[in-house]
C-alpha positions, 0 to 999 in steps of 0.5 A, spaced: 538 389 421 533 386 416 529 391 411 522 390 409 518 393 402 512 398 402 507 395 397 511 392 391 517 398 392 524 396 391 526 401 397 528 398 404 525 400 410 527 399 417 521 396 422 520 399 429 521 394 434 515 389 435 511 392 429 510 392 421 510 399 421 517 403 418 520 409 422 517 413 416 510 411 417 509 406 412 505 399 412 511 394 411 510 387 408 512 381 413 517 378 408 524 381 409 527 384 402 534 385 405 538 382 399 534 385 393 533 392 396 535 397 391 536 403 396 535 404 403 530 409 406 534 415 409 529 417 414 528 410 416 536 409 416 537 415 421 531 413 426 534 406 426 541 408 427 538 413 433 535 408 436 540 403 436 545 408 439 540 410 444 540 402 446 547 402 446 548 407 451 542 404 456 547 398 455 553 402 457 549 405 463 548 398 466 555 395 465 559 395 471 566 395 467 564 399 462 566 407 461 562 412 466 557 417 463 562 422 464 567 418 460 562 417 454 560 424 454 567 427 455 565 431 461 568 433 468 566 433 475 565 440 478 562 444 484 558 450 484 559 455 490 558 451 497 552 447 494 552 439 496 551 437 488 556 435 484 555 437 476 558 435 470 562 440 466 564 440 458 571 444 460 568 451 459 567 453 466 560 452 465 556 446 468 551 442 463 545 445 467 547 452 465 551 455 471 558 457 472 562 452 476 567 454 482 572 449 481 573 442 478 573 436 482 579 432 482 578 427 488 575 421 489 568 421 486 566 415 490 568 418 497 564 424 496 558 421 494 559 417 500 559 423 504 552 425 502 554 429 496 549 428 490 549 429 482 545 434 479 539 431 476 539 436 470 546 435 468 545 427 468 540 428 463 544 433 459 550 428 459 546 422 457 544 426 451 551 429 450 553 422 450 548 419 445 550 425 440 557 423 441 556 416 440 551 417 434 556 422 431 562 417 432 558 411 428 556 416 422 563 417 421 565 410 422 560 409 417 562 414 412 570 411 413 567 404 411 563 406 406 565 404 399 565 411 395 562 407 389 556 404 393 555 411 395 555 414 388 551 408 386 546 409 391 545 417 390 544 415 382 539 410 384 535 416 388 536 421 383 533 416 378 527 415 383 526 422 383 526 423 376 521 417 375 516 420 380 517 427 376 516 424 369 510 421 372 507 427 374 509 430 367 505 425 364 499 426 368 499 433 367 500 432 359 494 427 359 490 432 363 492 438 358 490 433 352 483 432 355 482 440 356 485 441 349 480 436 346 474 439 350 476 446 347 476 444 340 469 441 341 467 447 344 470 451 338 467 447 333 460 448 336 462 456 335 463 455 328 457 451 327 453 457 330 456 462 326 455 458 320 448 457 321 447 465 323 450 467 316 445 462 313 439 465 316 442 472 314 443 470 307 436 467 307 433 473 310 436 478 305 434 473 299 426 473 302 427 481 303 429 482 295 423 477 293 417 482 291 415 489 290 416 492 297 423 494 296 421 497 289 416 501 292 421 503 298 426 505 293 421 509 289 420 513 295 427 513 298 428 518 303 433 524 303 437 521 309 439 514 306 446 512 307 447 512 299 444 515 293 443 511 287 443 514 280 439 510 274 437 512 267 430 508 269 426 508 275 429 505 281 424 500 282 427 496 277 433 494 281 429 489 285 422 488 280 423 486 273 416 487 272 416 494 272 420 495 266 417 489 262 412 493 258 418 498 256 421 500 250 427 496 248 431 502 248 429 503 255 431 496 256 438 497 254 438 503 258 436 499 264 442 495 262 447 501 263 452 501 268 450 503 275 453 509 278 453 509 285 455 515 290 456 513 297 456 517 303 455 515 311 453 519 317 458 519 323 452 517 328 451 511 323 458 509 323 458 510 331 452 506 332 455 500 328 462 500 331 458 500 338 454 494 336 460 491 334 464 492 340 458 490 345 458 483 341 466 482 341 465 484 349 459 479 350 463 473 346 469 475 350 465 474 357 462 468 355 469 465 353 472 467 359 466 464 363 467 457 360 474 457 360 474 459 368 469 453 369 473 448 365 479 450 369 475 449 376 473 443 374 480 440 373 483 444 379 484 440 385 480 441 391 483 445 396 484 442 403 482 446 409 487 446 415 484 448 422 488 450 428 493 454 430 499 450 428 500 448 421 504 442 419 506 439 412 509 433 410 512 431 417 514 438 419 512 444 424 513 451 425 516 453 431 516 446 434 517 439 433 511 436 430 510 431 436 510 438 440 506 442 436 499 441 439 501 442 446 498 448 449 504 451 452 507 451 445 501 454 442 501 460 447 508 461 446 507 461 439 502 466 440 506 471 444 512 470 439 508 472 433 511 476 428 518 473 429 522 467 425 520 460 427 524 454 425 521 449 420 522 443 424 521 435 424 521 430 429 528 427 427 532 434 426 538 434 430 540 441 433 547 439 435 549 436 429 544 438 423 544 434 417 546 437 410 538 438 408 537 441 415 542 447 415 538 452 412 533 452 418 533 459 422 528 461 427 526 460 434 524 453 437 519 451 443 520 445 447 515 444 453 517 442 460 514 441 466 508 444 468 507 451 465 514 452 463 517 452 456 524 452 453 525 457 447 531 456 443 534 460 437 537 456 431 542 459 426 544 454 420 539 448 424 544 449 430 542 452 437 546 457 439 549 460 446 547 467 449 555 469 448 555 467 441 557 473 437 552 476 432 546 471 433 547 470 441 543 477 442 537 473 439 535 470 446 535 476 449 530 478 444 526 472 445 526 473 453 524 481 452 518 479 447 515 474 452 516 478 458 512 484 455 507 479 453 506 477 461 510 471 461 515 470 467 522 469 464 528 466 468 534 469 469 539 467 464 547 466 464 552 468 459 552 461 457 545 460 457 542 456 451 535 457 451 530 462 455 526 459 460 519 462 461 513 460 465 506 461 462 501 466 465 495 463 469 490 468 465 493 466 458 
């Protein structure tokens, strides 16, 4: 089967029959890239193989000389009680529809059908799914046996390389954004430094203007007793700021004025507290302003949040408690509300609950599958696989699900020892 590229990529995708859309949901080119594809898309490969096996099973059902459904599903014919229907059993004394058998049918099946006996419809559907799963597993094993280990290793290396390239591109983009932010912060710092220098210049000019003149001399001459410090001079104190005060003095007085000044400083506690409080207030105001600007820069570069509405939350093709295809079904939504608080399995539309892939074996929780009318089937998954009620350790989880639904007003059908799920009916007033 030919593969096609998405855009100018080197990955090969399988197209859905009759369309130019891949199984993974991408729009594909119209020209195949089978010979030049560097790798094959894993979701596309799994989905295409599943469809191919399903088509082979349909062809086998139509074949007159091919194996029967019982042979393909590896099941036996059996009866339950005195009923007229013939069931399929995998050989564990239970039918595929979840009932305990009475005996296996060893006589001619065609003769029984001619007498008016009919095959159980649920067993037929389960046998078809079982045959499909067995054929899918057999094909996977055949592909593994035929695959060249070197090709497999090369494909893994290519996939890891593609992932590394994607991560490297993200890192480069983040580094570019950090460089832009650092540039803006540096510009803001330069503005702060310029403002600080301007403030210092204004302060120096104000002090120089205050010292020019005689008003300080008069103030010093009338110095109060509550000053911060006391200046002891041999000349009048106004001479500190006004040279005209001592121009007419004798030369001896001028020499005395040039003598060293002895300063005795003393500070009051309330003045120190006032200065310290003002400094702390200035630091707090500066810190608040810086935090506000930094928060604004971070908000400007942060991605916009995406609002998600509704009960079911889906991410990248997954859903909680059901497959994405059934996530919006009203019965599924009601059952999720009834099972609120219990572990929900994170599912995809391609999850195989009988033979989970390696990346699906960590899935655990309940799985809701809508059926006809108001009926749902609730399964419990451990390791990505559905479990039976008689499974040690995890089997009682089905009883817990049934009890929760029953207490929430749902009508729960009676389960057998070998039941795989809980059948429940949605209440009319829900």
